[in-house]
PDB file of N, CA, C and O in Angstrom, chain B, residues numbered from 101:
ATOM      1  N   MET B 101       0.487  -1.207   0.338  1.00  0.00           N
ATOM      2  CA  MET B 101      -0.231   0.136  -0.036  1.00  0.00           C
ATOM      3  C   MET B 101       0.979   1.252   0.002  1.00  0.00           C
ATOM      4  O   MET B 101       2.146   1.218   0.392  1.00  0.00           O
ATOM      5  N   ALA B 102       0.059   2.352  -0.647  1.00  0.00           N
ATOM      6  CA  ALA B 102       1.075   2.950  -1.189  1.00  0.00           C
ATOM      7  C   ALA B 102       0.460   4.242   0.053  1.00  0.00           C
ATOM      8  O   ALA B 102      -0.735   4.535   0.044  1.00  0.00           O
ATOM      9  N   LYS B 103       1.886   5.227   1.521  1.00  0.00           N
ATOM     10  CA  LYS B 103       1.526   6.241   2.104  1.00  0.00           C
ATOM     11  C   LYS B 103       0.598   6.826   1.184  1.00  0.00           C
ATOM     12  O   LYS B 103       0.582   7.099  -0.016  1.00  0.00           O
ATOM     13  N   LYS B 104      -0.737   6.991   2.890  1.00  0.00           N
ATOM     14  CA  LYS B 104      -1.226   8.278   2.335  1.00  0.00           C
ATOM     15  C   LYS B 104      -0.474   9.781   2.919  1.00  0.00           C
ATOM     16  O   LYS B 104       0.127   9.882   3.988  1.00  0.00           O
ATOM     17  N   LYS B 105      -0.699  10.922   1.875  1.00  0.00           N
ATOM     18  CA  LYS B 105       0.059  11.681   2.065  1.00  0.00           C
ATOM     19  C   LYS B 105      -1.335  12.633   2.910  1.00  0.00           C
ATOM     20  O   LYS B 105      -2.052  13.021   1.987  1.00  0.00           O
ATOM     21  N   ASP B 106      -1.808  13.016   3.988  1.00  0.00           N
ATOM     22  CA  ASP B 106      -2.477  13.935   4.229  1.00  0.00           C
ATOM     23  C   ASP B 106      -2.823  15.342   4.043  1.00  0.00           C
ATOM     24  O   ASP B 106      -2.335  15.795   3.008  1.00  0.00           O
ATOM     25  N   ALA B 107      -3.502  16.163   4.713  1.00  0.00           N
ATOM     26  CA  ALA B 107      -2.944  17.557   4.463  1.00  0.00           C
ATOM     27  C   ALA B 107      -2.514  17.883   5.833  1.00  0.00           C
ATOM     28  O   ALA B 107      -1.834  18.897   5.993  1.00  0.00           O
ATOM     29  N   ARG B 108      -2.961  16.842   7.256  1.00  0.00           N
ATOM     30  CA  ARG B 108      -2.650  17.288   8.537  1.00  0.00           C
ATOM     31  C   ARG B 108      -1.164  16.465   8.778  1.00  0.00           C
ATOM     32  O   ARG B 108      -0.706  15.348   8.537  1.00  0.00           O
ATOM     33  N   VAL B 109      -0.586  18.096   9.584  1.00  0.00           N
ATOM     34  CA  VAL B 109       0.776  17.455   9.940  1.00  0.00           C
ATOM     35  C   VAL B 109       0.710  17.833  11.627  1.00  0.00           C
ATOM     36  O   VAL B 109       0.233  18.716  12.339  1.00  0.00           O
ATOM     37  N   THR B 110       1.590  16.441  11.794  1.00  0.00           N
ATOM     38  CA  THR B 110       2.298  16.548  13.384  1.00  0.00           C
ATOM     39  C   THR B 110       3.250  17.311  13.392  1.00  0.00           C
ATOM     40  O   THR B 110       4.318  16.876  12.962  1.00  0.00           O
ATOM     41  N   VAL B 111       3.173  18.664  13.875  1.00  0.00           N
ATOM     42  CA  VAL B 111       4.695  19.036  14.474  1.00  0.00           C
ATOM     43  C   VAL B 111       4.957  19.921  16.025  1.00  0.00           C
ATOM     44  O   VAL B 111       4.163  20.464  16.793  1.00  0.00           O
ATOM     45  N   ILE B 112       6.319  19.778  16.044  1.00  0.00           N
ATOM     46  CA  ILE B 112       6.739  20.563  17.371  1.00  0.00           C
ATOM     47  C   ILE B 112       6.898  21.960  17.498  1.00  0.00           C
ATOM     48  O   ILE B 112       7.596  22.596  16.708  1.00  0.00           O
ATOM     49  N   LEU B 113       6.099  22.645  18.753  1.00  0.00           N
ATOM     50  CA  LEU B 113       6.818  23.414  18.410  1.00  0.00           C
ATOM     51  C   LEU B 113       8.057  24.195  19.970  1.00  0.00           C
ATOM     52  O   LEU B 113       7.779  24.166  21.169  1.00  0.00           O
ATOM     53  N   GLU B 114       9.031  24.647  19.481  1.00  0.00           N
ATOM     54  CA  GLU B 114       9.980  24.739  20.085  1.00  0.00           C
ATOM     55  C   GLU B 114       9.980  26.234  20.657  1.00  0.00           C
ATOM     56  O   GLU B 114       9.477  26.999  19.834  1.00  0.00           O
ATOM     57  N   CYS B 115      10.618  27.202  22.442  1.00  0.00           N
ATOM     58  CA  CYS B 115      10.348  28.120  22.599  1.00  0.00           C
ATOM     59  C   CYS B 115      12.276  28.799  22.380  1.00  0.00           C
ATOM     60  O   CYS B 115      13.376  28.490  22.838  1.00  0.00           O
ATOM     61  N   THR B 116      11.523  30.210  21.064  1.00  0.00           N
ATOM     62  CA  THR B 116      12.691  30.048  21.175  1.00  0.00           C
ATOM     63  C   THR B 116      13.436  31.451  21.623  1.00  0.00           C
ATOM     64  O   THR B 116      13.573  32.349  20.791  1.00  0.00           O
ATOM     65  N   SER B 117      13.768  31.552  22.569  1.00  0.00           N
ATOM     66  CA  SER B 117      13.567  32.526  23.859  1.00  0.00           C
ATOM     67  C   SER B 117      15.577  31.947  24.617  1.00  0.00           C
ATOM     68  O   SER B 117      16.640  32.557  24.499  1.00  0.00           O
ATOM     69  N   CYS B 118      15.218  30.333  25.455  1.00  0.00           N
ATOM     70  CA  CYS B 118      15.001  29.427  25.816  1.00  0.00           C
ATOM     71  C   CYS B 118      16.845  28.469  24.581  1.00  0.00           C
ATOM     72  O   CYS B 118      17.927  27.967  24.885  1.00  0.00           O
ATOM     73  N   ILE B 119      15.961  28.804  23.079  1.00  0.00           N
ATOM     74  CA  ILE B 119      17.220  28.250  23.175  1.00  0.00           C
ATOM     75  C   ILE B 119      18.344  29.337  22.762  1.00  0.00           C
ATOM     76  O   ILE B 119      19.440  28.800  22.603  1.00  0.00           O
ATOM     77  N   ARG B 120      18.341  30.996  22.508  1.00  0.00           N
ATOM     78  CA  ARG B 120      19.599  31.940  22.792  1.00  0.00           C
ATOM     79  C   ARG B 120      19.835  31.678  24.146  1.00  0.00           C
ATOM     80  O   ARG B 120      20.824  31.063  24.545  1.00  0.00           O
ATOM     81  N   ASN B 121      19.055  32.077  24.781  1.00  0.00           N
ATOM     82  CA  ASN B 121      20.163  31.789  25.291  1.00  0.00           C
ATOM     83  C   ASN B 121      19.911  30.753  27.064  1.00  0.00           C
ATOM     84  O   ASN B 121      19.404  31.012  28.155  1.00  0.00           O
ATOM     85  N   GLY B 122      20.473  29.796  26.558  1.00  0.00           N
ATOM     86  CA  GLY B 122      20.684  28.472  26.817  1.00  0.00           C
ATOM     87  C   GLY B 122      21.826  28.316  27.661  1.00  0.00           C
ATOM     88  O   GLY B 122      21.735  27.494  28.572  1.00  0.00           O
ATOM     89  N   ALA B 123      23.120  29.105  27.487  1.00  0.00           N
ATOM     90  CA  ALA B 123      23.745  29.226  28.508  1.00  0.00           C
ATOM     91  C   ALA B 123      23.667  30.016  30.045  1.00  0.00           C
ATOM     92  O   ALA B 123      24.147  29.918  31.174  1.00  0.00           O
ATOM     93  N   LYS B 124      22.715  30.865  29.260  1.00  0.00           N
ATOM     94  CA  LYS B 124      22.432  31.992  30.642  1.00  0.00           C
ATOM     95  C   LYS B 124      21.110  31.563  31.639  1.00  0.00           C
ATOM     96  O   LYS B 124      20.519  32.364  32.364  1.00  0.00           O
ATOM     97  N   LYS B 125      20.931  30.758  31.565  1.00  0.00           N
ATOM     98  CA  LYS B 125      19.669  30.161  32.617  1.00  0.00           C
ATOM     99  C   LYS B 125      20.366  29.269  33.558  1.00  0.00           C
ATOM    100  O   LYS B 125      21.447  28.702  33.722  1.00  0.00           O
ATOM    101  N   VAL B 126      19.292  29.417  34.056  1.00  0.00           N
ATOM    102  CA  VAL B 126      19.374  28.289  35.455  1.00  0.00           C
ATOM    103  C   VAL B 126      18.605  27.220  35.583  1.00  0.00           C
ATOM    104  O   VAL B 126      18.984  26.087  35.880  1.00  0.00           O
ATOM    105  N   SER B 127      17.944  27.436  35.446  1.00  0.00           N
ATOM    106  CA  SER B 127      16.820  25.969  34.877  1.00  0.00           C
ATOM    107  C   SER B 127      17.366  25.212  33.636  1.00  0.00           C
ATOM    108  O   SER B 127      17.839  25.773  32.648  1.00  0.00           O
ATOM    109  N   THR B 128      17.241  23.815  33.811  1.00  0.00           N
ATOM    110  CA  THR B 128      17.610  23.268  32.190  1.00  0.00           C
ATOM    111  C   THR B 128      16.797  22.791  31.616  1.00  0.00           C
ATOM    112  O   THR B 128      15.965  22.323  32.394  1.00  0.00           O
ATOM    113  N   GLY B 129      16.543  22.629  30.567  1.00  0.00           N
ATOM    114  CA  GLY B 129      15.168  21.847  29.332  1.00  0.00           C
ATOM    115  C   GLY B 129      14.438  23.765  28.832  1.00  0.00           C
ATOM    116  O   GLY B 129      14.535  24.956  29.130  1.00  0.00           O
ATOM    117  N   ILE B 130      13.610  22.618  27.733  1.00  0.00           N
ATOM    118  CA  ILE B 130      13.472  23.924  26.660  1.00  0.00           C
ATOM    119  C   ILE B 130      11.977  23.432  26.457  1.00  0.00           C
ATOM    120  O   ILE B 130      11.717  22.273  26.131  1.00  0.00           O
ATOM    121  N   SER B 131      11.140  24.281  26.647  1.00  0.00           N
ATOM    122  CA  SER B 131      10.159  24.385  26.139  1.00  0.00           C
ATOM    123  C   SER B 131       9.369  23.806  25.164  1.00  0.00           C
ATOM    124  O   SER B 131       9.159  24.677  24.320  1.00  0.00           O
ATOM    125  N   ARG B 132       8.797  22.717  24.843  1.00  0.00           N
ATOM    126  CA  ARG B 132       7.625  22.502  23.924  1.00  0.00           C
ATOM    127  C   ARG B 132       6.775  21.790  23.952  1.00  0.00           C
ATOM    128  O   ARG B 132       6.682  20.843  24.733  1.00  0.00           O
ATOM    129  N   TYR B 133       5.669  22.227  22.767  1.00  0.00           N
ATOM    130  CA  TYR B 133       4.861  21.652  22.049  1.00  0.00           C
ATOM    131  C   TYR B 133       4.300  20.873  21.330  1.00  0.00           C
ATOM    132  O   TYR B 133       4.794  21.170  20.242  1.00  0.00           O
ATOM    133  N   ILE B 134       3.542  19.995  21.127  1.00  0.00           N
ATOM    134  CA  ILE B 134       3.291  19.169  19.993  1.00  0.00           C
ATOM    135  C   ILE B 134       1.678  20.035  19.279  1.00  0.00           C
ATOM    136  O   ILE B 134       1.183  20.705  20.186  1.00  0.00           O
ATOM    137  N   THR B 135       1.320  20.081  18.712  1.00  0.00           N
ATOM    138  CA  THR B 135      -0.033  20.388  17.738  1.00  0.00           C
ATOM    139  C   THR B 135       0.636  19.698  16.464  1.00  0.00           C
ATOM    140  O   THR B 135       1.579  18.921  16.313  1.00  0.00           O
ATOM    141  N   GLN B 136      -0.686  20.616  15.231  1.00  0.00           N
ATOM    142  CA  GLN B 136      -1.414  19.906  14.452  1.00  0.00           C
ATOM    143  C   GLN B 136      -1.250  21.381  13.335  1.00  0.00           C
ATOM    144  O   GLN B 136      -0.828  22.516  13.554  1.00  0.00           O
ATOM    145  N   LYS B 137      -1.670  20.875  12.389  1.00  0.00           N
ATOM    146  CA  LYS B 137      -1.043  22.451  11.204  1.00  0.00           C
ATOM    147  C   LYS B 137      -1.835  21.388   9.943  1.00  0.00           C
ATOM    148  O   LYS B 137      -1.631  20.194   9.722  1.00  0.00           O
ATOM    149  N   ASN B 138      -2.575  22.138   9.411  1.00  0.00           N
ATOM    150  CA  ASN B 138      -2.801  21.715   7.786  1.00  0.00           C
ATOM    151  C   ASN B 138      -1.634  21.895   6.757  1.00  0.00           C
ATOM    152  O   ASN B 138      -1.315  23.084   6.800  1.00  0.00           O
ATOM    153  N   ARG B 139      -0.997  21.338   6.010  1.00  0.00           N
ATOM    154  CA  ARG B 139      -0.222  21.830   5.392  1.00  0.00           C
ATOM    155  C   ARG B 139      -0.064  22.311   4.106  1.00  0.00           C
ATOM    156  O   ARG B 139       0.984  22.560   3.511  1.00  0.00           O
ATOM    157  N   HIS B 140      -1.670  22.458   3.587  1.00  0.00           N
ATOM    158  CA  HIS B 140      -1.710  22.933   2.181  1.00  0.00           C
ATOM    159  C   HIS B 140      -1.965  24.501   2.722  1.00  0.00           C
ATOM    160  O   HIS B 140      -1.277  25.254   2.033  1.00  0.00           O
ATOM    161  N   ASN B 141      -2.797  25.297   3.821  1.00  0.00           N
ATOM    162  CA  ASN B 141      -3.524  26.179   4.611  1.00  0.00           C
ATOM    163  C   ASN B 141      -2.151  26.848   4.504  1.00  0.00           C
ATOM    164  O   ASN B 141      -1.860  27.688   3.653  1.00  0.00           O
ATOM    165  N   THR B 142      -0.866  26.110   6.025  1.00  0.00           N
ATOM    166  CA  THR B 142       0.022  27.303   6.259  1.00  0.00           C
ATOM    167  C   THR B 142       1.780  26.127   6.121  1.00  0.00           C
ATOM    168  O   THR B 142       2.346  25.413   6.949  1.00  0.00           O
ATOM    169  N   PRO B 143       2.071  26.452   4.742  1.00  0.00           N
ATOM    170  CA  PRO B 143       2.663  25.939   3.942  1.00  0.00           C
ATOM    171  C   PRO B 143       4.093  26.401   4.788  1.00  0.00           C
ATOM    172  O   PRO B 143       4.849  25.431   4.851  1.00  0.00           O
ATOM    173  N   ASN B 144       4.573  27.435   5.350  1.00  0.00           N
ATOM    174  CA  ASN B 144       5.564  27.759   5.914  1.00  0.00           C
ATOM    175  C   ASN B 144       5.419  27.172   7.412  1.00  0.00           C
ATOM    176  O   ASN B 144       4.621  26.439   7.997  1.00  0.00           O
ATOM    177  N   ARG B 145       6.801  27.990   7.785  1.00  0.00           N
ATOM    178  CA  ARG B 145       6.812  27.370   9.903  1.00  0.00           C
ATOM    179  C   ARG B 145       6.179  28.118  10.557  1.00  0.00           C
ATOM    180  O   ARG B 145       6.171  29.342  10.427  1.00  0.00           O
ATOM    181  N   LEU B 146       5.456  27.363  11.487  1.00  0.00           N
ATOM    182  CA  LEU B 146       4.432  28.162  12.396  1.00  0.00           C
ATOM    183  C   LEU B 146       5.042  28.298  13.552  1.00  0.00           C
ATOM    184  O   LEU B 146       5.581  27.681  14.471  1.00  0.00           O
ATOM    185  N   GLU B 147       4.644  29.731  13.012  1.00  0.00           N
ATOM    186  CA  GLU B 147       5.229  30.693  14.531  1.00  0.00           C
ATOM    187  C   GLU B 147       3.587  30.590  15.913  1.00  0.00           C
ATOM    188  O   GLU B 147       2.427  30.478  15.515  1.00  0.00           O
ATOM    189  N   LEU B 148       3.915  30.654  17.196  1.00  0.00           N
ATOM    190  CA  LEU B 148       2.429  30.948  18.219  1.00  0.00           C
ATOM    191  C   LEU B 148       3.452  31.359  19.296  1.00  0.00           C
ATOM    192  O   LEU B 148       4.633  31.014  19.344  1.00  0.00           O
ATOM    193  N   ARG B 149       2.638  32.333  20.338  1.00  0.00           N
ATOM    194  CA  ARG B 149       2.748  32.621  21.252  1.00  0.00           C
ATOM    195  C   ARG B 149       2.353  31.479  22.851  1.00  0.00           C
ATOM    196  O   ARG B 149       1.289  31.304  23.445  1.00  0.00           O
ATOM    197  N   LYS B 150       3.503  31.009  23.052  1.00  0.00           N
ATOM    198  CA  LYS B 150       2.852  29.964  23.916  1.00  0.00           C
ATOM    199  C   LYS B 150       3.424  30.485  25.141  1.00  0.00           C
ATOM    200  O   LYS B 150       4.178  31.447  24.998  1.00  0.00           O
ATOM    201  N   PHE B 151       3.135  29.857  26.852  1.00  0.00           N
ATOM    202  CA  PHE B 151       3.707  29.617  27.785  1.00  0.00           C
ATOM    203  C   PHE B 151       4.358  29.360  28.291  1.00  0.00           C
ATOM    204  O   PHE B 151       3.958  28.886  29.354  1.00  0.00           O
ATOM    205  N   CYS B 152       5.892  29.386  28.112  1.00  0.00           N
ATOM    206  CA  CYS B 152       7.025  28.672  28.082  1.00  0.00           C
ATOM    207  C   CYS B 152       7.167  29.021  29.736  1.00  0.00           C
ATOM    208  O   CYS B 152       7.123  30.112  30.305  1.00  0.00           O
ATOM    209  N   ARG B 153       7.386  27.418  30.370  1.00  0.00           N
ATOM    210  CA  ARG B 153       7.416  27.082  31.987  1.00  0.00           C
ATOM    211  C   ARG B 153       8.967  27.362  32.258  1.00  0.00           C
ATOM    212  O   ARG B 153       9.283  27.898  33.321  1.00  0.00           O
ATOM    213  N   TYR B 154       9.986  26.995  31.276  1.00  0.00           N
ATOM    214  CA  TYR B 154      11.220  27.411  32.215  1.00  0.00           C
ATOM    215  C   TYR B 154      11.216  29.302  32.179  1.00  0.00           C
ATOM    216  O   TYR B 154      11.666  29.908  33.151  1.00  0.00           O
ATOM    217  N   CYS B 155      10.800  29.870  31.264  1.00  0.00           N
ATOM    218  CA  CYS B 155      11.050  31.525  30.936  1.00  0.00           C
ATOM    219  C   CYS B 155       9.828  32.113  32.304  1.00  0.00           C
ATOM    220  O   CYS B 155      10.007  33.113  33.000  1.00  0.00           O
ATOM    221  N   TYR B 156       9.311  31.705  32.340  1.00  0.00           N
ATOM    222  CA  TYR B 156       7.516  31.752  33.382  1.00  0.00           C
ATOM    223  C   TYR B 156       7.802  33.196  32.748  1.00  0.00           C
ATOM    224  O   TYR B 156       8.550  33.988  33.321  1.00  0.00           O
ATOM    225  N   LYS B 157       6.852  33.644  30.931  1.00  0.00           N
ATOM    226  CA  LYS B 157       6.147  34.080  30.524  1.00  0.00           C
ATOM    227  C   LYS B 157       6.246  33.603  28.836  1.00  0.00           C
ATOM    228  O   LYS B 157       7.176  32.990  28.312  1.00  0.00           O
ATOM    229  N   HIS B 158       4.644  34.224  28.012  1.00  0.00           N
ATOM    230  CA  HIS B 158       5.079  33.763  27.452  1.00  0.00           C
ATOM    231  C   HIS B 158       5.890  33.646  26.482  1.00  0.00           C
ATOM    232  O   HIS B 158       6.932  33.780  27.124  1.00  0.00           O
ATOM    233  N   THR B 159       6.197  33.508  25.498  1.00  0.00           N
ATOM    234  CA  THR B 159       7.152  34.055  24.283  1.00  0.00           C
ATOM    235  C   THR B 159       6.680  33.087  22.983  1.00  0.00           C
ATOM    236  O   THR B 159       5.675  32.378  23.000  1.00  0.00           O
ATOM    237  N   ILE B 160       7.430  33.184  22.080  1.00  0.00           N
ATOM    238  CA  ILE B 160       7.678  32.685  20.554  1.00  0.00           C
ATOM    239  C   ILE B 160       7.909  31.566  20.250  1.00  0.00           C
ATOM    240  O   ILE B 160       9.041  31.260  19.874  1.00  0.00           O
ATOM    241  N   HIS B 161       6.828  30.582  20.334  1.00  0.00           N
ATOM    242  CA  HIS B 161       7.567  28.923  20.002  1.00  0.00           C
ATOM    243  C   HIS B 161       6.954  28.754  17.901  1.00  0.00           C
ATOM    244  O   HIS B 161       6.029  28.983  17.122  1.00  0.00           O
ATOM    245  N   GLY B 162       8.311  28.211  18.014  1.00  0.00           N
ATOM    246  CA  GLY B 162       8.305  28.708  16.714  1.00  0.00           C
ATOM    247  C   GLY B 162       8.987  25.710  16.223  1.00  0.00           C
ATOM    248  O   GLY B 162       9.449  24.660  16.669  1.00  0.00           O
ATOM    249  N   GLU B 163       8.273  26.557  14.916  1.00  0.00           N
ATOM    250  CA  GLU B 163       8.183  25.428  14.915  1.00  0.00           C
ATOM    251  C   GLU B 163       9.881  24.470  14.255  1.00  0.00           C
ATOM    252  O   GLU B 163      10.778  25.057  13.650  1.00  0.00           O
ATOM    253  N   ILE B 164       9.897  22.663  14.669  1.00  0.00           N
ATOM    254  CA  ILE B 164      11.522  22.204  14.617  1.00  0.00           C
ATOM    255  C   ILE B 164      10.372  21.053  13.510  1.00  0.00           C
ATOM    256  O   ILE B 164       9.170  20.794  13.450  1.00  0.00           O
ATOM    257  N   ASN B 165      11.779  20.601  12.704  1.00  0.00           N
ATOM    258  CA  ASN B 165      12.073  19.897  12.366  1.00  0.00           C
ATOM    259  C   ASN B 165      11.652  18.482  13.214  1.00  0.00           C
ATOM    260  O   ASN B 165      11.296  18.913  14.311  1.00  0.00           O
ATOM    261  N   LYS B 166      11.545  17.273  13.229  1.00  0.00           N
ATOM    262  CA  LYS B 166      11.998  16.167  14.201  1.00  0.00           C
ATOM    263  C   LYS B 166      13.322  15.504  14.416  1.00  0.00           C
ATOM    264  O   LYS B 166      13.441  14.626  15.271  1.00  0.00           O
TER     265      LYS B 166
END
């Protein structure tokens, strides 16, 4: 059977400020969220404002590759 190309794909969102300030942080870890997006409606990388439990504030979370 051939693999079906679905419009919905699972993406991982990662905090962008944790990546930049990785060496300066006291706590270790990077905030990540798992969500889905429609490949046809949103072909570009997804960026959402989500709460980062390591930064203790709302930051931009960007899509990363698996």
